[in-house]
N, C-alpha and C positions, 0 to 999 in steps of 0.2 A: 527665580530658581535658587534653591539652597545649594551653593557650590560647595560648601563645607560638608554637607550630607552626601553630595554626589561624589566628592573626593574620597570620603570614608568608604562609600559603597564600592568605588573603583578599587581601592586597596584590598577589600575583602575578596573581590573577584580576581585579584592578581593582575589587573589590567596595567598597572604601573610598575609591577615587579620586574626586576632585571635578572635574567638567567645568566648563569656563569658563562663566560666566554669560552669558545672552543679553542683548544691548543692548535696553533698554526705551525706546521712543521713542513719539511721538504725531504725528498729523496734525490740523491745524486744520480741514481740509476733506477730504471724501471725494475721493480722486484719480480715482475711476471705474475701469473695467476696464483692465487693463494692455494697452496697444495701442501698438506701436512705429510705427504708421502714422498713427493719428488722435490719439493721446493729447496733451493740452496742459495747461499749468499747472505750478506749482512742485512740488506733491505728485506728479504723474505723472512729472516730470522726475526726482525722487528715486528712484521705483520703477524707472524705466528705467536709471538709473545703476547700480543695484544688481543688476539682472537682465539687463542688456544690455552689449554692447561696441560701440563705434564703431571705425572703421578706425584712428583715432589718438585720443590723449587729450591733455589739458592738465594740466601738473603744477600744484603749489600756487602757482608763480610765473607761471603762464600760458604756460609753454613747451611746444611741441608734443613729445609723447613717443609711442613705439610703444604700440599696444593690439592690435587684431585683426591689424594689419599689423606684422610684426617689422622691416620695412624698406621704403623707398620711394626712387624716383629721379625727378628732375624733368627733363624734356626738352621745351623750348618750352612749348606750352600743355598738355602732358600730364603727369600724375603716375601713375607705375606703382607699385602696391602689391603686396607679396608677403605673403600671409596665413600665419599660424602653422599648423604642422601639428598642434599640440596644442589648437587651439580647437574646442570642442564645444558644441552647443546643450544645453539642459537635459534633453532626452530622449535624448541621446547621439549624434545625427547630427553629422558633421564640418561645420564652416563652410567653404563653398566660394565661388567667384566667382559662381556662379549665385544664391546667397543675396544677395550684395551687389547684383547687377544687379536682381534681383526687388524688393528693398527700395527701391532708388532709383527705379526706374521706376514702382512702385506709388504711391509718394508723389507723383511727378510727374503721374500721370494722374488721381489721385483728387481730386475737388473737396472731398471731406470730410476729406482728410488734413490733418495738422498745418500750420497756416498758416506757422509758423516754419520748418519743415523744407522746405516747398514753396519758400519764398524762398531758402533756402540752396542748393537743388538746381536752381534755375531756370537753364536753359541748359546744365546739366552733361550731358555724354555719357559713357556708361559701357559698357565692353566687357570681356570677359575670359573665362577658362577655367581650370579647376582651381583653383589657388591664386594666380593672377595676375590682377590687376584693373587696368584703365587708365581713368582719368577725364580728360576734356578739358573745359576751360572757358575762357571769355575773361577770367576773373579772374586776378590775380596768384596764383601758386602758394602764396605765404605766406598769403594771405587764405583761399584755398580749404582749405588744411590745417587752419587754426584753426577754420573754420566746420564742417568735417566732424566735429569732436569732439562736435557736438550731434546727430548722426544715428546712433543705435545701429542695428545690423544685426539684422533679424529672419530667422527661418528661412522659406525659400520656402513660401508658402501658409499660413503660421502667424504672423499678425501679433502674437500674444500670447506668442511664444516667443523669447527671446534667449539669448545665450551667456555672460552675465555671471557674476560670482563667487558669486551667491546665487540660489537658486531660490525661487519665491513660492507660497505657498499661503494662500488666504483662508478662515479658519475662525472662525465665531461672530463676524463683525463685526471680526475682527482680521486684519492683514496680517503673515504670518509668513514670514520669509526665513531660509533655511538655507544655510550655507556648502557649497560643492560643489568638486569637483576642478576646478581652474582655474589658468590660467598666472600669475595674480596671487597665488596661494596665500594666501587669506584665513586669518587666524589667529584671528579671533573665530568663535564657533560660529554666530552668526546675529543676527537683529534681530526685534523684535516691535513693531508700530505699533498703537496704539489710537486711535480717534477721540475727541479731546478738543477740542471746539469753542470753548472759553472760555479766554482767557489766564490768568485767575485760577485756574481748575482746574488748568492746567498748572503754575503756580506752586506750588500746594499739593502736587501730586504730586512736584515736585522737592524741596520741603522735607522731605516724608516719605521721600524716597529710593525712591519707586516708579517714577521715571523715571531712566534712566542719564544722559540728556542731554535738554536742551530749552532753548528760548528763553524767558527770564523776561519778565514785563511791563516795558514802558518806563516805570517809575516811579522817582522818586528815593528814595534811602534803603533800597533792598532789600539785605539781607545774604545773601551767598552761603553756602549751607549748609556746615558744616564737612566734609561728605562730598563736596563738589564744588569744582571750580575754575572760574574764569571765563576765557573766551577772547574777546578783542576784536580785530577786524581790519576794515580798509576793504573794502568790497564795491562792485562795479560794478553797483549796483542803485539805481534811483530810482523814487519815486512820480511818475508822469507823467500829464498830461492831454492828450488829443487833442481837436481841434475840427474839425467839419465845417461850422461856421457862421461861418468867417472868423477873423481874428486879434484882433478886439476883446476876446473873453473871455480869450484868452491874454495879451494886453498888460495887462489888469486884474489877472489872477493873478500875472504877473511882478512887478507893483508890490506886491501884497498879501502875497506869500509871505513876505517877510522881516519885514513889519510884524506879522503875527499869529503867526508861527512862530519864536520865538526859538531860539537854538542849544541851550538847555538844556531845551527843551520836553519832550523825551523822554529826559531823563537823558543827553544827548550821543550817543544812538544813532540819531537822525535829526536832520539839520541842514539848513536851507534851502539849496536848490541855488543855485549861482551860474551865470549865463550860460545858454546854450542847449544845450551839449554837455558831456559830462563832463570835468572838469579832470583826472581820473586818466588819461584817454587822451591827454592833451597839449594840450587845447584851453583857451586863455585865456578867462576870462569875457567874454562878448559879449552885449550887450542886443539885443532885438528893435528893428528900425527902426520909426519912427513912434510915434504916441500912441493911446491907447484911445478918446479922444473922449468925448462925453457918453453916459453909460450909463443915465441916469435912465429907469426904467420897463421895462427889459429883464428877461426871464426866461430862465434857462438851466437845463435839466434835465441832470443829470450822472449817468451810469450808473457803477456800480462793483461788483466782486464782493463779495458779502456775506461776513461772517465775519472780516474784517481789522479789528481794533479800532483799530490805529494810523492806518490810512487813513481810517477813519470820523472819528476825532478831528480830523485834519487838515482834512477837508472840512467838518466842522461849524464849525470855527474860521473857515474861509474864508467859509462861509455868513453868519456873523455880521458879518464885515467887509464883505461885499457889501451888506448892508442899509444901511450907513452911506451908500452911494452910490446908494440907491434901486434896487438890483438884487436880484431874487429868484434866488438860486443854490440849487437843489433837488437835493441828492444822492439817488439812488435805487438802493438795493442790489438786486442780482439773484443768484440761485443761479449758481454758477461756470460750469456748462455752458451755461446760458441766456445769461449774460453774453458768453462767447466766441462763441456763435452769433450774437448780435446784432452783435457787433463784426465778425465775419467778413462778414456781410451789409452792413455799413455802415449799419445801422439804429440811428443815435444822432446826437445833436447834439454833446454833450460826453461823454467817457468817461475814466475814471481807472483805472489799473492799475499793477502793479509791472513796470517794464521793466528787464531784466537785459542788460547788454552783455557781450560777449566781451572778453578782455583785449587788444584791438588796435584801432587807430583805425578800421579798415575797418567795424567793427560799427556805427558810426553811420549808415552807408549804408542800414542796415535801415529807417531812418526816412524815407529820401528816394527810393530806387530804386522804380520802378513795381511790381516784384515783392517789394519789401522786406516782411518779416513784421511790422515795426512801422510800416509806412506805412498806418496805418488810415484816414486821411482822403484817401488817394489823391493826395498831393502830387506834382506833376510840374513840370519846367522843362526846356526844350530845351537849356539850357546844361550840364546836369548830366553827360551822357555824355562830353563833351569833358573836363570836369574830372576825372571818374573815371579816365579813361585816363592822367592825369598823377599819380595816387596810387600810385606803384609801390612806395613804402616809407614807414615812419613817418618823420616829420620833413620830408617833401617841402613846399615852400612852398605847393603847391596845397591843403594841408589848410586853411590860413587862408582861401584863396579860397572853399573849400567852405563854411566857416562863414559867410562874409559873404553868400553866395548864400542860404543857409538863413535868415539873419536878415531877409531882405527880407520874407518871408511864411511863417514856419514853421507847421506844423499841429500841432505838439506842444510842450509845455513841461514841463521837470522841476520838481517842487515841492520835494521833499525827497530827500537822499541818505542811504543806509543806512550805518551802522556795524554790522558783524556782532557779535553777542554771543550766546554760548551757554554754558550751565553744564554741565559734564561731570564725571561721577563720577571721582574722583581715581584710581581704579584703572585707568581706561581712557585710554590714550594715543592721541590724535587728531592730525590734521594739518590745521589750518585753512589756507585759501588765499584767493585773490581770488574764487574761485567758491564759497566757503563750505567746508563739510566733507564734503559728499556728491559734488559734481559734478566734482571734479578726479580725476586718476589718481594713486594707486590708490584714492583715496576710502576707503570703509569697509573695503575689502579690506586696507588698510594699517594699520588699527587693531590695537592689542594690549592685552591685559589685563596689568597689572603685578602682581607678587607682593605 
């Protein structure tokens, strides 16, 4: 037998070729069913970013870039989008204006739709036909464009079907995503997520090379495995507390956050927040007006989504600090879906969650506007509308006036700012940005395996 000829023939057939490995990842919490209308939470956002496309995207620097729309024009209060001809949903149907209209209007009319997306689309009017879509809004076009990056488009009548670079199959408790023909041309074969609900277990999986990438525990002295490299970058994410029982708890927490949470508490990856609004968005640190007063004998129940070890440690440290002033601060974990349901109904006194801002100052209005997705305590002030009309661009003097208005009686307070950290297999080239590694464009579709 001619083994040399047989070997050459096998190479031609690809029998000995090696396909690129699948990216192995994990979820701390079950993201729930993929749903572009109702889905909420960080894990759901990752799934939607992999399987869906918004009209526009944000690149790693936070700049608006084309996505489903290959171009757009701004005329007065209207933005006209022109959809790509090569955009297809996972079952092959072309993406049309009708899909965009259906997605936007379904979110607007459904009480059970994502609170975040309903806030983004509040007051937006949409029309279109074929591959032309027109959106009208009272918001500045620059703000609307950036916010639309958080609204992936679903196929008409199919809220679980997107047009993204990966298709999803859930098998044996795993979320398996496979690269598909797509205008972003993903170069990795796909991803596989397993549910690993403990950060120590994630760490062990990273050490053993069973995870391609993952977030290590926030502990000092951890050594990055030789097989991985560490990426760190600033994120526009904060652990935030909302209050429906007045400002006294927030004023106390404002004083306690720097006392009990030193900058190295989590190996530099969580640091005490300064002020009321993110410095990264151009806001100087600003304290709340007034004092907390006598707190002796008060009791505050604080809801938070279970499964977040870092948040739990922060809240337990604050609970111990509260005891010194005669306050009972009782953190109460809830399953994620139940937590968001309670929040949506306003059924809480204090609540704590991770709040992620878009990379533009208008995103803080989410905390204040009546329809804002992060206005969980229904803050309102008749002076806000006039101020918002003056916020035409970043750097306007009115932004300082806005923060002063908010400081009078805010309903939320950031506790800790996140510094992003992820360990990534050295063979995989990723592109971290202000939105992390998944939520920017091209996201995972831009990752490549290195020889």
